[in-house]
C-alpha positions in Angstrom: -29.8 -28.5 20.7 -28.1 -31.9 20.4 -26.9 -33.5 23.6 -23.3 -33.6 22.3 -23.3 -29.8 21.9 -25.0 -29.4 25.4 -22.3 -31.6 27.0 -19.6 -29.6 25.2 -20.9 -26.3 26.8 -21.0 -28.0 30.2 -17.3 -29.0 29.8 -16.3 -25.4 28.9 -17.6 -24.2 32.3 -14.9 -25.7 34.5 -15.5 -26.7 38.1 -13.3 -25.5 40.9 -10.9 -28.4 40.7 -10.5 -27.9 36.9 -9.4 -24.3 37.0 -6.1 -25.1 35.3 -8.0 -26.6 32.3 -10.1 -23.5 32.2 -7.0 -21.2 32.1 -5.6 -23.2 29.2 -8.9 -22.8 27.4 -8.8 -19.1 27.9 -5.2 -18.9 26.7 -6.3 -20.9 23.5 -9.1 -18.4 22.9 -6.8 -15.4 23.5 -4.2 -16.9 21.1 -6.6 -17.3 18.3 -8.1 -13.9 19.0 -4.6 -12.3 18.8 -3.6 -14.2 15.7 -6.8 -13.4 13.7 -6.8 -9.7 14.8 -3.1 -9.3 14.0 -3.6 -11.0 10.6 -6.5 -8.7 9.6 -4.8 -5.5 10.8 -1.4 -6.3 9.2 -3.0 -7.3 5.8 -5.2 -4.2 5.9 -2.1 -2.0 6.4 -0.3 -3.9 3.6 -3.3 -3.5 1.3 -3.6 0.2 2.2 0.1 0.8 1.7 0.0 -0.8 -1.7 -3.2 1.1 -2.8 -2.0 4.4 -1.4 1.4 4.0 -3.0 -0.2 3.1 -6.4 -2.5 6.1 -6.2 0.3 8.4 -5.5 2.6 6.9 -8.2 -0.3 7.1 -10.7 -1.1 10.7 -9.7 2.4 12.0 -10.4 3.1 9.6 -13.2 0.8 8.5 -16.1 -0.5 5.0 -16.8 1.5 4.7 -20.0 4.6 6.6 -21.3 5.1 6.8 -25.1 8.5 7.7 -26.5 10.7 7.4 -29.7 13.8 5.3 -29.9 15.7 8.2 -31.6 15.1 10.5 -28.6 12.9 13.6 -28.9 9.4 13.4 -30.4 8.9 15.9 -33.2 5.3 15.5 -34.5 3.6 14.9 -31.2 0.3 16.7 -32.0 -0.3 14.1 -34.8 0.8 11.2 -32.5 -1.7 12.5 -29.8 -4.6 12.4 -32.3 -3.7 8.8 -33.3 -3.3 7.6 -29.7 -6.7 9.0 -28.7 -8.4 6.8 -31.3 -7.1 3.6 -29.6 -9.8 1.9 -27.4 -9.1 2.3 -23.6 -7.2 5.6 -23.9 -8.8 8.4 -21.9 -6.4 11.3 -22.4 -2.8 12.1 -23.4 -0.4 15.0 -22.8 3.1 15.9 -24.1 6.0 16.1 -21.5 9.6 17.0 -21.2 11.9 15.2 -18.8 15.4 16.3 -17.9 17.9 16.2 -15.0 18.8 19.7 -13.7 20.2 21.5 -10.7 18.4 24.2 -8.7 20.3 27.0 -7.1 18.8 29.4 -4.6 20.5 32.2 -2.6 22.0 29.8 0.0 21.5 26.3 -1.3 22.0 24.0 -4.3 20.0 20.8 -5.0 19.6 18.2 -7.8 16.1 17.9 -9.3 14.1 16.3 -12.0 12.8 19.0 -14.3 9.5 18.2 -16.1 7.8 20.3 -18.7 3.9 20.4 -18.4 1.4 21.2 -21.1 -1.0 23.2 -19.0 -3.8 22.7 -21.6 -4.1 19.0 -21.2 -1.7 17.8 -18.4 -4.3 17.7 -15.7 -6.5 15.3 -17.5 -3.6 12.8 -17.1 -1.7 13.8 -14.0 -2.5 14.8 -10.4 0.2 16.7 -8.5 -1.6 16.3 -5.2 -2.5 19.1 -2.8 -1.1 22.6 -3.5 0.5 23.9 -0.3 1.0 27.3 -1.7 0.4 29.1 -5.1 -1.1 27.5 -8.2 0.1 25.3 -11.1 -1.9 27.5 -13.5 0.4 30.4 -12.6 3.1 28.6 -14.7 1.3 30.1 -17.8 1.9 33.7 -16.7 5.4 35.3 -16.7 6.4 36.5 -13.2 7.3 40.2 -13.1 9.5 41.4 -10.3 11.5 44.5 -9.5 15.2 44.0 -10.1 18.0 45.5 -8.0 18.2 48.4 -10.5 14.5 49.2 -10.2 13.6 47.9 -13.7 10.9 45.4 -14.3 12.3 41.9 -14.5 10.3 39.1 -16.2 11.0 35.4 -15.2 9.1 32.2 -16.0 7.4 30.3 -13.1 8.3 27.0 -11.5 6.4 24.6 -9.2 8.4 22.5 -6.7 7.7 19.9 -4.0 7.3 20.9 -0.4 10.4 18.9 0.7 12.5 20.5 -2.0 11.3 23.9 -1.0 12.1 23.1 2.7 15.6 21.8 1.9 16.4 24.9 -0.2 14.8 27.4 2.1 12.4 28.6 -0.7 8.9 30.1 -0.3 6.3 31.4 -2.8 7.7 34.1 -5.2 11.3 33.4 -4.3 13.8 33.4 -7.3 15.6 30.2 -8.1 18.1 29.4 -10.9 17.9 26.2 -13.0 21.2 24.9 -14.2 21.4 22.1 -16.8 24.6 20.1 -17.8 23.5 20.3 -21.4 25.4 23.6 -21.8 26.2 25.9 -24.7 29.5 26.6 -26.4 31.1 30.0 -25.9 34.5 31.6 -26.7 35.3 30.8 -23.1 34.5 27.1 -23.6 31.6 24.9 -22.8 29.3 26.6 -20.2 26.2 25.0 -18.5 22.9 26.6 -19.4 21.4 28.7 -16.5 18.2 30.6 -16.2 16.3 32.4 -13.5 12.8 31.2 -12.5 10.3 32.3 -9.8 8.5 29.8 -7.5 4.8 30.1 -8.2 3.6 27.0 -6.5 4.6 24.4 -3.9 2.9 21.0 -4.1 2.4 18.2 -1.5 2.0 14.8 -3.1 2.4 12.9 0.2 5.3 11.0 -1.4 8.7 12.1 -0.1 10.6 10.9 -3.1 8.5 13.1 -5.4 8.2 16.1 -3.1 12.0 16.2 -2.7 13.1 15.9 -6.3 10.4 17.1 -8.8 10.2 20.6 -10.3 7.6 21.6 -12.9 7.7 24.3 -15.5 5.4 25.0 -18.5 6.1 23.1 -21.7 7.0 26.2 -23.7 9.4 27.5 -21.0 11.1 24.1 -20.8 11.5 23.9 -24.6 13.0 27.4 -24.7 15.4 26.7 -21.7 16.6 23.3 -23.1 16.7 24.6 -26.7 14.4 21.8 -27.9 12.5 23.8 -30.4 9.1 22.2 -31.0 10.0 18.7 -29.8 9.1 16.9 -26.5 10.4 13.9 -24.6 7.2 11.9 -25.2 3.6 11.5 -24.4 2.0 10.6 -21.1 -1.2 8.6 -21.5 -4.2 7.9 -19.1 -6.3 4.8 -19.6 -9.8 3.8 -18.4 -8.6 0.5 -16.6 -5.1 0.6 -15.0 -5.0 -3.2 -14.9 -5.3 -3.3 -18.8 -2.5 -0.8 -19.2 -0.1 -3.5 -20.6 -2.6 -4.5 -23.3 -3.3 -0.9 -24.3 0.4 -0.2 -24.4 0.9 -3.1 -26.8 -2.0 -1.9 -29.0 -0.4 1.6 -29.1 2.9 0.1 -30.2 1.2 -2.0 -32.9 -0.7 0.9 -34.3 2.1 3.4 -34.4 4.9 1.0 -35.2 8.6 1.8 -35.2 10.2 4.0 -33.8 7.6 4.4 -31.1 7.7 2.3 -27.9 5.4 2.3 -24.8 6.0 1.4 -21.2 3.1 0.9 -18.7 3.1 1.7 -15.0 3.2 -2.0 -13.9 6.4 -2.5 -15.9 8.0 0.8 -14.6 7.2 -0.1 -11.0 7.4 -3.9 -11.2 10.2 -4.4 -8.6 8.4 -2.2 -6.0 5.0 -3.9 -6.3 6.5 -7.4 -6.5 8.4 -6.7 -3.3 5.1 -5.5 -1.6 3.3 -8.7 -2.7 6.1 -10.9 -1.4 6.2 -9.0 1.9 2.4 -9.5 2.3 2.7 -13.3 1.8 5.6 -13.5 4.2 3.7 -11.5 6.9 0.6 -13.8 6.4 2.8 -16.9 6.9 4.6 -15.5 10.0 1.4 -14.3 11.7 -0.4 -17.5 10.9 2.0 -19.2 13.3 0.2 -17.4 16.2 -3.0 -19.2 15.2 -1.0 -22.5 15.0 0.4 -22.0 18.5 -3.2 -21.4 19.7 -4.2 -24.6 17.9 -1.6 -26.6 19.9 -3.2 -25.1 23.0 -6.5 -26.4 21.9 -5.0 -29.9 21.5 -3.5 -29.8 25.0 -6.7 -28.5 26.5 -8.8 -31.3 24.9 -6.3 -34.0 25.9 -6.5 -32.8 29.5 -10.3 -32.7 29.3 -10.4 -36.2 27.9 -8.1 -37.4 30.7 -10.3 -35.6 33.3 -13.5 -36.9 31.8 -12.6 -40.6 31.5 -15.3 -41.6 33.9 -18.0 -39.4 32.2 -17.1 -40.9 28.8 -17.3 -44.4 30.1 -20.7 -43.7 31.7 -22.0 -42.1 28.5 -20.8 -45.2 26.5 -22.5 -47.5 29.0 -25.7 -45.6 28.5 -25.6 -46.1 24.7 -23.6 -43.2 23.4 -21.7 -44.2 20.2 -18.0 -43.5 19.5 -19.2 -40.9 16.9 -21.2 -39.0 19.5 -18.2 -39.0 22.0 -16.0 -37.7 19.1 -18.6 -35.0 18.3 -18.5 -33.7 21.9 -14.8 -32.9 21.8 -14.9 -31.7 18.2 -17.6 -29.2 19.2 -15.5 -28.2 22.2 -12.5 -27.4 20.0 -14.6 -25.6 17.4 -16.4 -23.6 20.1 -13.0 -22.4 21.4 -11.9 -21.6 17.8 -15.0 -19.8 16.8 -15.1 -17.6 19.9 -11.5 -16.6 19.4 -12.0 -16.1 15.6 -15.2 -14.0 16.1 -13.6 -11.8 18.8 -10.4 -11.4 16.7 -12.4 -10.6 13.5 -14.4 -7.9 15.3 -11.3 -6.4 17.0 -9.3 -6.5 13.8 -12.0 -4.8 11.7 -12.6 -2.1 14.3 -8.9 -1.3 14.6 -8.3 -1.4 10.8 -11.1 1.1 10.2 -9.7 3.4 12.9 -6.0 2.9 12.3 -5.3 6.4 11.0 -6.9 8.1 14.1 -5.2 5.6 16.4 -1.7 6.2 14.9 -2.3 10.0 15.0 -3.2 9.6 18.7 -0.1 7.5 19.4 2.2 10.0 17.6 0.7 12.9 19.6 0.9 11.0 22.9 4.5 9.8 22.6 5.9 12.6 20.3 7.3 10.5 17.4 6.4 9.8 13.8 5.4 6.2 13.0 6.2 6.6 9.3 8.9 9.3 8.8 8.5 10.6 5.2 12.2 10.7 4.6 12.6 7.0 5.4 9.4 5.4 4.0 7.6 6.1 0.8 4.5 7.4 2.7 4.1 9.6 5.7 0.8 8.2 7.0 -0.3 4.8 8.1 -2.8 3.6 5.5 -5.4 0.9 5.9 -7.7 -0.9 3.4 -9.7 -3.9 4.5 -10.0 -6.6 1.8 -12.9 -8.8 2.8 -11.5 -11.7 0.7 -8.5 -11.7 3.0 -10.8 -11.6 6.0 -12.8 -14.5 4.7 -9.6 -16.6 4.1 -8.4 -15.7 7.6 -11.7 -16.7 9.3 -12.0 -20.0 7.3 -8.4 -20.8 7.9 -8.6 -20.2 11.6 -11.7 -22.3 12.0 -10.2 -25.1 9.8 -7.0 -25.1 12.0 -9.2 -25.3 15.1 -11.1 -28.2 13.6 -8.0 -30.1 12.7 -6.6 -29.6 16.2 -9.6 -31.5 17.6 -9.2 -34.7 15.6 -6.6 -36.5 17.7 -8.0 -35.8 21.2 -11.6 -36.6 20.0 -10.5 -39.8 18.4 -8.7 -40.8 21.5 -11.8 -40.1 23.6 -14.0 -42.1 21.1 -11.7 -45.2 21.4 -11.9 -45.3 25.2 -12.9 -48.6 26.6 -15.7 -48.0 29.2 -14.8 -51.1 31.3 -11.1 -50.2 31.5 -11.9 -46.6 32.4 -14.4 -47.6 35.2 -11.9 -50.2 36.6 -9.3 -47.5 37.1 -11.7 -45.1 38.9 
């Protein structure tokens, strides 16, 4: 151990008359501790929020959507076989997309109606956890006893849990689907309406999807919307979600006009750009806590230098160089910074990895929801630690601590021993 580092440790242990300096040192350590811990926790939550949101979006939606400029896609089986030959494509499935209205016995709600091809849809999509029933039940017509006692056959429908809650629907309840694309009758233009039976209720964990989406089988959707053998387009899954833009361009080049493809990054560009901007802003704001702690380090070292004028003069008289004196106070500032950074990193990582349990405990203790599903996109507090972010925070904190030592240590190194001893 060098004598400079030894003297730095001695100076950190304040004597009785230097208690005020010791308190400021403790405040500096606490400031860096809080700043580093807050940065790690907040960035872990932002990363978790982005990852969870992306996973939920890419569960309900595909990586790439392929459609025709003219509207409905007619020869979709042939297009599917062509798309599967393109490198990077894992699976594809036809889909139908339409706006509709659901009507139950006591309620009416707008919904997005989507037709699923049960044969290959689940190689591309993931609806999340089924709260009741089964998606596979869409393939089987639902037979119910009518009011007259005759057997009544109705197709199945799967809806989100929030939509079921809003409309007061449970499993096997009847519901009418009404579409504005109506039919012409002698009485005028009449909206198309058909009775369906709820065969499943899904829980994606994403309020926006759970409150608006309704799924029926592709054949039932084609028959209800009078589409014949056409579909809205194809949903495509790729092997690397971050190459979806390149694969989408390759699909467009191979198929040519009138086909066009949109990838998930393009469809959700504004959302993820806002999340990245928010992450940067939070990083800058919380870094100010570390900067405030750095100013505390500067004030601590200046007070120590003023207190130790006599000691510095004696050390210089004994042969200590200006560089050695400077090292003593650089070591002192770095020691304060490294203690605070280490404690903050440990606390931040521990809290980040246990954030879900901690948030559940707080919700149970105080009886409120931290992330209400009807306000935020997610209903749970997610967390994902990115060790690159942790490394940047640790290096940045130590660098700020080092920079805060330069002025006080240079001032100590320039001290004239004769002048200092004359004033004692």
